[in-house]
C-alpha positions in Angstrom: 12.1 7.8 -41.8 10.3 11.4 -40.4 8.0 11.8 -37.1 5.2 14.0 -36.1 6.0 15.0 -32.8 2.6 16.6 -31.5 3.5 17.7 -27.7 4.1 21.1 -27.0 7.1 20.0 -24.9 8.8 19.1 -28.5 8.7 22.6 -29.6 10.0 24.1 -26.5 13.4 21.7 -26.5 13.4 22.5 -30.3 13.6 26.2 -29.6 15.8 25.6 -26.1 18.3 23.4 -27.6 19.1 25.0 -31.0 19.6 28.6 -28.6 22.1 26.8 -26.9 23.6 25.3 -29.9 22.7 21.5 -28.4 21.7 18.3 -30.3 18.5 16.8 -28.5 16.8 13.6 -29.1 13.7 12.4 -27.7 15.0 8.8 -27.3 13.9 5.0 -25.8 10.3 3.8 -24.9 8.6 6.7 -26.4 10.1 6.4 -29.7 9.3 2.7 -29.7 5.5 3.1 -28.4 5.2 5.8 -31.3 6.0 3.5 -33.8 3.7 0.6 -31.8 1.0 3.0 -31.5 0.5 2.4 -27.7 0.3 5.3 -25.1 3.3 6.5 -23.6 3.4 9.0 -20.4 6.9 9.3 -19.9 9.2 10.9 -22.2 13.0 10.8 -22.3 15.4 13.3 -23.8 19.1 12.9 -24.7 21.3 15.8 -25.0 24.7 16.0 -26.4 25.4 18.3 -22.9 24.4 18.9 -19.8 21.2 17.2 -19.3 20.0 19.2 -15.9 21.0 22.6 -17.6 18.7 21.5 -21.1 15.7 20.4 -18.4 16.0 23.3 -16.3 16.2 26.3 -19.2 13.0 23.8 -20.8 10.9 23.7 -17.6 11.5 28.0 -17.3 10.2 28.3 -20.5 7.2 26.1 -20.1 6.3 27.4 -16.8 8.5 29.3 -14.4 7.0 27.7 -11.9 7.7 23.9 -12.5 9.7 22.1 -10.2 12.9 20.5 -11.5 14.4 17.1 -9.4 18.0 16.8 -10.2 20.4 13.8 -9.8 23.5 15.5 -10.2 25.3 11.9 -9.8 23.7 10.8 -12.7 24.0 13.9 -14.8 19.6 13.3 -15.2 17.4 16.0 -14.6 13.2 15.5 -14.5 9.9 17.3 -14.1 6.3 16.5 -14.4 3.1 18.6 -16.1 0.0 16.9 -16.0 0.5 13.3 -16.1 3.3 12.8 -18.1 6.8 13.0 -16.8 9.8 14.4 -18.8 13.3 13.1 -17.9 16.9 14.9 -19.5 19.9 13.3 -20.0 23.1 14.1 -21.4 24.8 11.4 -23.8 27.3 9.2 -22.1 29.1 6.3 -22.5 29.3 3.5 -19.7 31.6 1.1 -18.6 31.3 -1.5 -15.5 33.4 -3.5 -13.0 32.0 -7.3 -13.1 31.5 -7.2 -9.4 29.3 -3.9 -9.5 26.0 -3.0 -10.5 27.3 0.6 -10.8 28.6 1.9 -13.8 31.4 4.0 -14.6 29.7 6.6 -16.6 31.5 9.6 -19.1 30.2 12.2 -21.2 30.0 10.9 -24.9 27.9 10.6 -28.4 24.5 10.0 -29.2 26.1 7.1 -30.9 27.5 6.3 -27.5 24.4 6.5 -26.0 22.5 4.3 -28.2 25.5 1.6 -28.0 24.9 1.7 -24.1 20.9 1.1 -24.2 19.5 -3.0 -23.7 17.4 -3.4 -26.5 17.6 -2.0 -30.3 13.7 -1.3 -29.8 15.0 1.0 -27.3 18.1 2.1 -28.6 16.2 4.5 -31.3 16.3 8.2 -31.6 14.3 10.9 -32.7 16.3 14.6 -33.5 14.3 17.9 -32.0 16.8 20.3 -33.4 14.9 22.1 -36.1 17.1 21.3 -39.0 16.5 17.5 -38.9 13.4 17.8 -36.5 11.3 14.6 -36.3 14.4 12.3 -38.2 15.0 9.0 -36.8 18.0 7.7 -36.2 18.5 3.9 -35.9 21.6 2.3 -35.7 20.7 -1.3 -34.8 17.4 -1.8 -37.0 14.9 -1.5 -34.3 12.5 -0.8 -36.3 12.8 -3.8 -38.2 12.9 -5.8 -35.1 9.6 -4.3 -33.9 8.3 -5.8 -37.1 9.7 -9.0 -36.7 8.4 -8.9 -33.0 12.4 -9.8 -31.6 13.7 -8.4 -28.6 17.9 -8.3 -29.4 20.5 -6.6 -27.8 22.4 -3.9 -29.7 25.7 -5.1 -28.6 27.1 -8.7 -27.8 24.5 -9.7 -25.3 26.7 -11.5 -22.6 28.3 -7.8 -22.2 25.1 -6.5 -22.2 23.6 -8.7 -19.5 26.6 -9.0 -17.7 27.7 -5.2 -17.6 23.5 -4.7 -16.3 21.8 -7.9 -14.9 18.6 -6.4 -14.7 18.6 -6.1 -18.6 17.4 -10.0 -18.2 14.6 -9.2 -16.4 13.5 -6.7 -19.0 14.2 -8.6 -22.2 11.6 -11.3 -20.5 9.6 -8.4 -19.5 9.2 -6.5 -22.7 9.0 -10.0 -24.3 5.7 -10.7 -22.1 4.0 -7.1 -22.1 4.7 -6.7 -26.5 4.2 -10.4 -27.4 7.5 -10.1 -28.7 10.1 -13.6 -29.1 13.9 -12.9 -27.3 16.7 -13.8 -30.0 17.9 -16.7 -29.7 21.0 -15.5 -29.3 19.7 -13.1 -26.3 17.9 -15.9 -24.6 20.9 -18.7 -24.4 22.9 -15.4 -23.2 20.4 -14.8 -20.3 20.7 -18.6 -19.5 24.6 -18.5 -19.5 24.7 -15.1 -17.2 21.5 -15.9 -15.2 23.3 -16.1 -11.5 24.4 -12.3 -12.5 21.3 -11.6 -11.3 22.4 -12.0 -7.3 24.4 -9.1 -7.4 21.3 -6.8 -8.2 19.1 -5.5 -5.4 15.9 -7.0 -4.7 14.0 -3.7 -5.2 15.2 -3.4 -9.0 14.1 -7.2 -9.3 10.7 -6.7 -7.8 9.8 -3.7 -9.9 10.3 -5.8 -13.1 8.3 -8.7 -11.5 5.3 -6.6 -11.0 5.6 -5.5 -14.5 5.5 -9.3 -15.2 2.9 -9.9 -13.6 0.5 -6.8 -14.3 0.9 -7.8 -17.4 -2.0 -9.3 -19.8 -0.8 -13.0 -19.6 1.6 -13.1 -17.1 2.1 -16.9 -17.6 4.5 -15.9 -20.5 6.8 -14.1 -18.6 7.3 -16.9 -15.8 7.7 -19.7 -18.2 10.5 -17.5 -19.7 11.9 -17.3 -16.2 11.6 -20.8 -15.7 13.3 -21.6 -19.0 16.0 -19.0 -18.5 17.4 -20.2 -15.2 15.9 -16.9 -13.6 13.3 -18.1 -11.7 15.1 -19.7 -8.9 17.0 -16.3 -8.4 13.8 -14.6 -8.4 11.4 -16.6 -6.6 12.9 -20.2 -5.9 9.8 -21.2 -3.9 7.5 -20.9 -7.3 10.3 -22.8 -8.8 10.2 -25.7 -6.2 6.7 -26.0 -7.9 8.1 -27.3 -11.2 7.6 -31.1 -12.3 5.6 -33.6 -12.4 5.5 -36.1 -9.4 4.4 -40.0 -10.2 3.9 -43.0 -7.9 2.4 -46.1 -9.0 1.3 -44.8 -12.6 -0.7 -42.2 -10.8 0.3 -38.4 -12.0 0.0 -35.2 -10.1 -0.2 -32.5 -12.0 3.2 -29.5 -12.5 1.7 -27.5 -9.6 4.1 -24.4 -11.5 1.9 -24.6 -14.5 -1.1 -24.9 -12.4 -0.1 -21.6 -10.8 0.5 -19.7 -13.7 -2.8 -20.8 -15.1 -4.4 -19.6 -11.9 -2.5 -16.2 -12.2 -3.9 -15.7 -16.2 -7.3 -16.5 -14.7 -6.9 -14.3 -12.2 -5.6 -11.5 -14.6 -8.7 -11.7 -16.8 -11.1 -10.1 -13.7 -8.6 -7.9 -11.9 -5.6 -5.3 -12.1 -4.7 -5.5 -8.4 -0.9 -6.3 -8.1 -1.8 -7.8 -4.6 -4.7 -10.0 -5.9 -2.4 -11.3 -8.3 0.5 -12.5 -5.7 -1.9 -14.5 -3.9 -2.9 -16.1 -7.0 1.3 -16.7 -7.5 1.7 -17.9 -4.0 -1.6 -19.6 -3.2 -0.2 -23.0 -3.5 3.7 -22.5 -2.7 3.9 -25.0 0.1 2.8 -28.2 -1.9 6.1 -29.5 -2.5 6.6 -29.6 1.4 3.2 -31.8 2.2 2.4 -33.3 -0.6 2.3 -37.5 0.0 1.0 -40.4 -1.9 -1.0 -43.0 -0.7 -1.7 -46.0 -2.1 -5.4 -46.0 -1.2 -5.9 -42.1 -1.1 -3.7 -41.1 -3.9 -2.2 -37.4 -3.9 -2.9 -35.8 -0.9 -2.0 -32.4 0.0 -3.4 -31.5 3.7 -2.3 -28.4 5.0 -0.8 -26.6 2.2 -2.9 -23.6 2.5 -2.4 -23.2 6.0 1.6 -23.3 6.0 1.7 -21.3 2.9 0.2 -18.7 4.8 2.7 -18.8 7.4 5.5 -18.5 5.0 3.7 -15.1 3.9 5.8 -13.0 6.1 8.9 -14.6 5.7 8.9 -14.6 2.2 7.8 -11.0 1.8 10.4 -9.5 4.2 13.6 -11.6 2.1 11.9 -9.8 -1.2 12.0 -6.9 0.5 8.0 -6.5 -0.3 5.8 -4.0 2.3 5.2 -6.0 5.1 1.9 -4.0 5.8 -2.0 -4.2 5.1 -1.0 -5.7 1.7 1.2 -8.7 3.1 -1.4 -9.4 5.5 -4.0 -9.4 2.6 -1.8 -11.6 0.5 -1.3 -13.8 3.5 -5.4 -13.9 4.2 -6.1 -15.3 0.7 -3.1 -17.5 0.7 -4.6 -19.4 3.9 -8.5 -19.3 3.2 -8.4 -20.3 -0.7 -9.2 -23.7 0.1 -12.4 -23.0 2.3 -14.6 -21.8 -0.5 -13.5 -25.0 -2.5 -14.5 -27.2 0.1 -17.9 -25.6 0.9 -18.3 -26.4 -3.0 -17.5 -29.6 -2.6 -19.9 -30.6 0.3 -23.4 -29.5 1.8 -23.4 -25.7 2.7 -23.9 -24.6 6.1 -25.1 -21.6 7.4 -22.7 -22.0 10.1 -19.7 -22.7 7.6 -20.7 -19.5 5.6 -21.2 -17.5 8.6 -17.2 -18.3 9.8 -15.9 -18.0 6.1 -17.4 -14.4 6.1 -16.2 -13.6 9.6 -12.8 -14.7 8.4 -12.3 -13.3 5.4 -14.2 -10.2 6.1 -14.1 -7.6 3.2 -11.9 -9.4 1.1 -14.4 -12.0 0.9 -15.0 -11.2 -3.1 -11.6 -11.2 -3.9 -11.5 -15.1 -2.4 -13.9 -15.8 -4.6 -12.4 -14.5 -7.9 -8.8 -16.5 -6.6 -11.1 -19.8 -6.3 -12.6 -19.1 -9.4 -9.4 -18.5 -11.1 -8.1 -21.7 -9.2 -10.3 -24.2 -11.3 -7.9 -25.4 -14.3 -9.3 -28.7 -14.8 -9.4 -29.8 -18.1 -12.4 -32.2 -17.6 -15.6 -30.1 -18.6 -18.3 -31.1 -16.4 -16.2 -31.0 -13.1 -15.6 -27.5 -14.1 -19.0 -27.2 -14.7 -20.1 -28.8 -11.9 -17.5 -26.8 -9.5 -18.9 -23.3 -11.0 -22.7 -24.5 -10.6 -21.4 -25.1 -6.8 -19.7 -22.0 -6.1 -22.8 -20.1 -7.4 -24.8 -21.6 -4.4 -22.0 -20.5 -2.3 -22.0 -17.0 -3.6 -25.8 -17.1 -2.8 -25.6 -18.2 0.2 -22.7 -15.6 1.4 -25.2 -12.9 0.4 -28.1 -14.4 2.1 -26.4 -15.1 5.5 -24.4 -11.7 4.7 -27.8 -9.8 4.8 -29.7 -11.5 7.5 -26.8 -11.9 9.9 -23.9 -9.1 9.1 -21.5 -11.1 10.0 -19.1 -9.8 7.3 -16.1 -7.8 10.0 -18.5 -7.8 13.3 -17.4 -7.6 16.3 -19.2 -9.6 19.0 -21.9 -7.1 20.3 -20.8 -8.0 24.1 -17.5 -6.5 24.5 -14.7 -7.7 26.7 -14.8 -4.4 28.8 -18.5 -5.0 29.4 -17.7 -8.6 30.4 -15.3 -7.0 33.0 -17.3 -4.8 34.1 -20.5 -6.8 34.6 -18.5 -9.6 36.5 -15.9 -7.4 38.2 -13.6 -8.9 36.4 -9.5 -7.8 35.6 -8.3 -8.9 32.1 -8.6 -12.9 32.4 -8.6 -16.3 30.7 -12.4 -16.1 32.0 -13.2 -13.2 30.0 -11.7 -14.5 26.9 -13.5 -17.3 27.1 -16.9 -15.7 27.3 -16.1 -13.4 24.3 -15.2 -17.0 22.3 -18.7 -18.7 23.7 -20.5 -15.6 22.0 -18.4 -15.2 18.8 -19.1 -19.4 18.4 -22.7 -19.1 19.2 -23.1 -16.2 17.0 -21.5 -18.0 14.1 -22.8 -21.8 14.8 -26.3 -19.6 14.5 -26.9 -20.8 18.0 -27.9 -16.9 18.7 -28.8 -13.6 16.7 -25.9 -11.0 16.3 -27.6 -8.7 18.8 -26.3 -7.5 22.1 -29.9 -8.6 23.9 -29.4 -12.2 22.5 -25.6 -12.1 23.2 -25.9 -10.8 27.0 -28.6 -13.6 27.7 -26.2 -16.5 26.2 -23.3 -14.8 28.2 -25.0 -15.0 32.0 -26.0 -18.7 30.7 -22.5 -19.7 30.0 -20.9 -18.0 32.9 -23.3 -19.7 35.3 -21.9 -23.0 33.7 -18.4 -22.4 33.5 -18.9 -21.3 37.0 -17.7 -17.9 36.3 -19.4 -15.3 39.3 -19.4 -11.6 39.8 -16.7 -10.8 42.0 -17.0 -8.6 45.0 
């Protein structure tokens, strides 16, 4: 099979490699995506020789100003041109110690390099030497596996997955991204080797997990994680949601399948990773709070509050950012029931004001999450919820236009209160600030300085707070 390689870098690599009498190939994901007709901004080259030396020579031939990043311990080098990344590595063979994720690397041939690849669809190479330019080298029938839509390992899957357990996560990620099936022997091997995931750094796992979350239908990946036994090592809180509870003949839905359906729903409307994480984690505390009452049935009181309390520790354990991204997820998890409750009751202005105040600029994302959370199979119930949500949305717009509550700060500051009453920072100042805030949110006064100041003076008199001499 012959391929046309149009990017100018291929001719440059060809000229440089031929001049140095080196075998050079484009390999891996670029070849796979070329066959699948998918865009790929990362191009990897394998050279039988020094990858670093070839990278430097190619970069110099393209533009002497290009900066090449070298990883001498791994024999790799890379550089960027425009929006494309080019990586060069010397052909190598690897062997592993069972208790380490770091391979012992030796120089090797193209065949050695293809043998160490994770999957047949990633083990193909295309020559970029002049004599064989564009010729495909496909020793494991990767083209056939693409046609059959199969994820299969080049060698014994037990060896492949035990050597580098991240390949188990990658198998599931590729199956999810491409809509492929994991070949049966590989699937069973993942189940046997699932515990090997524990030797990996959390950052490597997260990288694959985030790629699964960002796919078109992430539920496919999470079902595979659950079925292979990887989920309990990746995200045990999500694994704990699995199963249907039954008491006195009354069932409570499987919260795991509900959660990944919510994730699929939100994925239709946003590509934001952290909004998708909020969907994934919104019900994680349900197994702790779920109770059954013969009169009320199943209850889940406070799961949103408890779930939000878990988020900081969970993010820290998973080595995820504990910055504004974490706080955003925590906020959405904590508030996700509020619009649902409003949609079931009479929507009061004060309830809308409080929701706007607490959600701030994230109110629109919160409403998207609540839309996605409707997974009922009862069409009448879904229609009713969606209709009520439209009412909530309309009220949100009306109240915001009238009262400017989103992210508001009370118009009378703590400093102004202290100055007027000649007070140091103390409980009385906080009480007055809270009173003003609550009065605005309840609609007792408008969100203006004059009304807030008058209300503060009246409240101070009621509470016996006097100006200090």
